[in-house]
N, C-alpha and C positions, 0 to 999 in steps of 0.2 A: 458539601464539605463543612457545614457549620459544626457538626459534631465529630468530624473527622473519622466517621464510621466506614469500615470496609464494606462495600456493597456486593462485589463479586470478585472472584479470582479465577482468571482464565489459565487453564494448564494445557500445554500441548508442545512447547518448545523443549529441546533437549539440552539447551545451554542458555547462557545469559541473553535476556531480551534488551537490545541495545537502542531500539527506536520504535516509535508508534505514531500513528496519525489517524484521526477521524476523517471520513469522507466529508465532502462539503455539505451533504444532506444529513449528516449525523447517523445514517443507517448502517455504516460499516466502520470497523476499526481494523486497521493493518498494523501487524507487528513484525519486526525483523530481529533475528537472533544470530548469534555466532554459530549456531548449528546449520547455517546457510539456508534457512527456510524463511519465507515470508507467509504468514498466516492472515487470512481475512476472517474476521469475526463478526457476529451479529452482537453488538454491545448491549442490546436489550435482553437477549435470551442467554448469552454466553456461548451460543453454538458456533462451531468451527465450520465455516462455509467452504473454504478452499485453501489449499496450500500451493505455494509456488517454490520450486526448489531452485536455488540459485547455483547452478553448476559452473564449474570453471571452464573456460574455453581452452585454455592452453595448459599443459602440465607445469607444475611449479618448478622454479629453477633449481631449488634444492629441496631435501626432505625434512629440513630443520623446523620449518614453521608449519605447525598443524593447523593453524587458523588462516591459511593462505587465502581462502576465498570467504572468510567471515564477512557477514554483512555488517555494515556500520550505520546505515540510515535508509529510511523509506519514507515517501511522501505521496500524497494524492495530488493530482492536477486539480486546478480550480473547478472544472466542470465535473470532476469525479469519474471520468473515463479511463484514466491512465495513472499508473504509478511510476515512480522513479526510485531506483536503488543505487547505492554506492556500497562497493565491497573492496576487500583487500586484494582482490585479483586485478586491481587497476582498471576497472571499468564501471562507467555509468550505464545502467540499463534502463530502458524505457519499455514498460509492460502495458498492453491493452488489457483492461479489466477482465474481459471474457476469454482471453487466451492464456495458455499455460507456458508460453515461451516468449522471451522478450521480442520486441519488434524493432528495436534499435539499440545500438551500443556506441559508446564514446570512450576512447581511452583517456584515463586520468591517473595521476600519480598521487599517492598519499591522501586519498579521499576520506573525509570523515562524516560529512553531512551534506544533505541536499534539500532544497525547497523550491517549489514552483512560484513564479511571479503570480501575484493574485489575479492578473488579468490574462494569464496563459501565454504561450509562446516562448517562455524563457525559464530555464532552470538555474539556479545558483548552487554552486558546491563549494564547501569549505575544505581545506587541506590541512594536513599536520604541519606543513611548512609555512603556514600563515597567510596563504593566498585564498582569494575568493575568485572562482571562475564562473563565467556565464556561458550557457549553452542554448542553442536553439532547441525548441522542443515542438512536438506536435500541436498544431492549433487547429481545432475542429469546431465545427458548427454541430452542436448537440441535436440529436434527433427529437422530434416533438414527443415521442414515447419517453425518452430519457428525461426531457425537461418536465414532463408530467410526473414521473416517478420522483424526481429530485424535489419538485415543489411539494408533493404529498408527504415525502419522507422528512422534510424538514420540520414538520409539526406533528406527524403521526408515528407513534412507536410501532415496533413489529407486532405487539399484542393488538393494538388498535387496528392495524392493517388486516390482521387475521380475523378480526371480529366483523369486518365489513361484509355486507351482503353482495359480494362480487364473485365471479367465477374463480375456481382454484387457480387456473393459469395466470389470471391477473394478480393474485395474491403472491404466487411464486415470483412473478417478475418484480413486483413492488418490494418484496423482501429479499431481492438478489439470490433467489434460489434457482435461477435458470441458467447458471453458468454452464 
């Protein structure tokens, strides 16, 4: 940022991008948009790795609000295995990174933002009415496989991983191409 030069522009959302977060190992970027989609990107290559569609559970009360399930916030868990999203449909959702549907829901009103506690187990959400709420969150022990990936990706870019003399399946795993 010394020269404030644009490095890359990621295109894929159909509406305003309102939230983004890097994974703890810096290997992924996740973005949330009013278009109700969460997109996982490789920040080194700009490749779109996966999309999660934030569908509404219940029909809206009236038809006047076209952004009823617009996303407001997305964040990674400290170990990088989960995402949390907040949307206008009054739900906090928890997603496992490798699944395409949420694994848990919590009802909340007027949600605007979310973040995981750095040591895991808790999510804080901010609301339009000036409140901060705390929620219990999945607390997991990462697999040795994931810990190795996290350790390597903390200092190796995607291009460096792809240049390693290792089997293709290992490269796919290390670059999150095995969803």
